[in-house]
Structures are given as structure tokens and as C-alpha cells.
C-alpha positions as CSV (number, residue, x, y, z in Angstrom):
1,M,-8.2,88.5,189.5
2,S,-10.8,91.1,190.3
3,D,-10.7,93.0,193.5
4,V,-14.5,92.9,193.9
5,M,-16.5,89.6,194.1
6,S,-20.1,88.9,194.8
7,L,-20.9,86.3,197.4
8,Q,-24.3,85.0,198.6
9,L,-25.1,84.0,202.1
10,S,-26.8,80.6,202.3
11,Q,-29.8,79.9,204.5
12,R,-27.5,78.4,207.1
13,G,-25.2,81.5,207.1
14,V,-22.5,80.0,205.0
15,L,-20.4,82.0,202.6
16,V,-18.4,80.2,199.9
17,L,-15.1,81.7,198.8
18,P,-14.6,81.4,195.1
19,K,-12.2,78.6,194.0
20,S,-9.8,81.1,192.4
21,L,-9.3,82.8,195.8
22,R,-8.9,79.5,197.7
23,E,-6.3,78.4,195.2
24,T,-4.5,81.7,195.0
25,Y,-4.2,82.0,198.8
26,N,-3.8,78.2,199.5
27,L,-6.9,78.1,201.7
28,H,-8.3,74.7,202.8
29,P,-11.4,73.4,204.6
30,G,-10.9,73.9,208.3
31,D,-8.7,77.0,208.0
32,D,-9.5,79.7,210.6
33,F,-10.4,83.2,209.6
34,L,-10.7,86.5,211.5
35,L,-13.7,88.7,210.8
36,L,-13.5,92.4,211.6
37,D,-16.7,94.4,211.6
38,L,-16.0,98.0,210.7
39,G,-19.5,99.3,211.2
40,G,-21.1,97.1,208.6
41,T,-18.0,96.7,206.4
42,F,-16.6,93.3,206.9
43,V,-12.9,92.4,206.6
44,L,-12.2,88.7,206.4
45,S,-8.6,87.5,206.9
46,P,-7.0,84.0,207.2
47,R,-5.9,83.5,210.7
48,R,-2.3,82.4,211.0
49,S,-1.3,80.1,213.8
50,E,0.5,81.5,216.8
51,I,3.5,79.3,215.9
52,D,3.8,81.0,212.5
53,A,3.7,84.4,214.1
54,L,6.3,83.4,216.7
55,A,8.6,82.0,214.0
56,D,8.3,85.2,212.1
57,R,9.3,87.3,215.1
58,I,12.3,85.0,215.8
59,T,13.4,85.2,212.2
60,Q,13.1,89.0,212.3
61,A,15.1,89.2,215.5
62,L,17.9,86.9,214.2
63,T,18.0,88.7,210.9
64,A,18.3,92.1,212.6
65,K,21.4,90.7,214.5
66,G,22.9,89.6,211.2
67,E,22.3,85.9,211.8
68,T,21.8,83.6,208.8
69,L,21.0,79.9,208.6
70,E,24.6,79.3,207.8
71,T,25.9,81.1,210.8
72,M,23.5,79.3,213.1
73,L,24.5,75.9,211.6
74,Q,28.1,76.7,212.1
75,T,27.5,77.6,215.7
76,L,25.6,74.4,216.2
77,R,28.6,72.4,214.7
78,E,31.0,74.2,217.0
79,E,28.9,73.5,220.1
80,R,28.6,69.8,219.2
81,E,32.3,69.6,218.8
82,H,32.9,71.3,222.1
83,Y,30.4,68.9,223.8
84,D,31.9,65.8,222.2
85,A,35.4,66.9,223.3
86,K,34.2,67.0,226.9
87,G,33.4,63.3,226.6
């Protein structure tokens, strides 16, 4: 895929992203984007939801502590057993 693509602004101000980019980056109608204006040079980036960003931060924090999915599931099982034992 080429790093440089030519786009044309429609009369209504619409830019169409080439199908190859939409498919490569899994972009869909209604997706949000951020547009950064660097003095006439535009940077367009898909906007991730805040939930995705939060999930990434939680994953990084747990990974840094050595947690894995397996250790978290084991802790959950132990807590359930402890709770069930209380009656």
C-alpha cells in the first residue's frame, strides 16, 4: 500500500477514504476521527472510544503487576468459593 494517496474534496466538503484504507484499518461509516491541523498539514486519525483507552490502561497496569487472565480467573474462583462457604 502506498504511503501517499490523492483525495478530492467534494462540493459539500466530503473526503472519501479509499476502500483499501477502510478495509486495512477496519473503518466503517459513522466512525469518529480526530483532525489535527499542523499549520496547513492535516493529520487524520481514527478516534478510539474512551472505553478502549481505559481498557488499555487497565491491561497495562495489570500486566506490569504480573497479572494474567489465568491469575485473575483463579482469584475469582477462590473468592467465589470463599463467598459460597459463608453461606
